[in-house]
C-alpha positions in Angstrom: 118.7 161.5 127.7 116.0 163.8 126.3 116.8 164.8 122.7 115.8 167.2 120.0 116.3 165.9 116.4 115.5 166.4 112.8 114.7 163.9 110.1 114.6 164.6 106.3 111.5 163.0 104.9 111.9 163.6 101.2 114.7 162.1 99.1 114.5 164.2 96.0 117.1 166.8 96.9 119.5 164.7 98.9 122.7 166.3 97.6 121.5 169.8 98.7 120.3 168.5 102.0 123.6 166.8 102.7 125.6 170.0 102.0 123.3 171.9 104.4 123.5 169.3 107.2 127.3 169.2 106.8 127.5 172.9 107.7 126.2 172.0 111.2 127.6 168.5 111.9 130.8 166.5 111.4 128.9 163.5 110.0 130.2 162.1 106.7 128.4 162.5 103.5 127.7 158.8 103.3 126.3 158.7 106.8 124.0 161.7 106.2 122.7 160.1 103.0 122.1 156.8 104.8 120.3 158.5 107.6 118.0 160.3 105.2 117.2 157.1 103.3 116.6 155.2 106.5 114.5 157.9 108.0 116.9 158.4 111.0 117.8 161.6 112.7 120.4 163.6 110.6 121.0 165.9 113.5 120.3 165.4 117.2 121.2 167.2 120.4 120.3 167.2 124.1 117.2 169.1 125.2 119.4 171.6 127.1 122.0 172.1 124.4 121.1 175.6 123.3 123.7 175.8 120.6 122.7 172.4 119.2 119.0 173.5 119.1 120.0 176.7 117.3 121.9 174.6 114.7 118.8 172.4 114.2 116.6 175.4 113.8 119.0 176.9 111.2 119.4 173.6 109.3 115.6 173.1 109.3 115.0 176.6 107.9 117.6 176.0 105.2 116.3 172.6 104.2 112.7 173.6 104.2 113.4 176.7 102.1 114.4 174.2 99.4 110.9 172.7 99.5 112.2 169.6 101.4 109.9 167.9 103.9 111.8 167.9 107.2 110.4 167.0 110.6 111.6 168.1 114.1 111.2 165.8 117.0 111.3 166.4 120.8 111.6 163.3 122.9 110.7 161.2 119.8 107.5 163.2 119.2 106.8 165.5 116.3 107.1 169.2 117.3 107.3 172.5 115.6 110.0 175.0 114.8 108.1 177.5 116.9 108.5 175.3 119.9 112.3 175.2 119.4 112.4 179.0 118.9 110.4 179.5 122.2 112.8 177.1 123.9 115.8 179.1 122.8 114.1 182.3 123.9 113.4 180.7 127.3 117.0 179.7 127.7 118.0 183.3 126.9 115.5 184.6 129.5 116.9 182.2 132.1 120.4 183.3 131.4 119.5 187.0 131.7 117.7 186.3 135.0 120.7 184.4 136.4 123.0 187.2 135.4 120.8 189.8 137.1 120.7 187.7 140.2 124.5 187.4 140.1 124.9 191.1 139.6 122.6 191.8 142.6 124.4 189.3 144.8 127.8 190.7 144.1 126.8 194.4 144.1 125.6 194.1 147.7 129.2 193.8 149.0 
């Protein structure tokens, strides 16, 4: 499965990072701490999981506002927050287009 994920690179504000990540996941405090220390994804979602991507974007913004070095990955390659925002926008555009098509199809009757 293709994934989007976030890793926390700096360990100096772990407690604050943990409280932020806990707002968006059900992962335990100990597990989040271990993931940060071991440079593993603290959050991950499928490439088509719009809500999951939105959560990653929000968590990234909160963590980086603390001055923490966080990195976003797409398919295990470093990517940018702008890429994820564009991806969310694209999903919104597709949803609107599909709704318009549905409206046109059902209005013809």
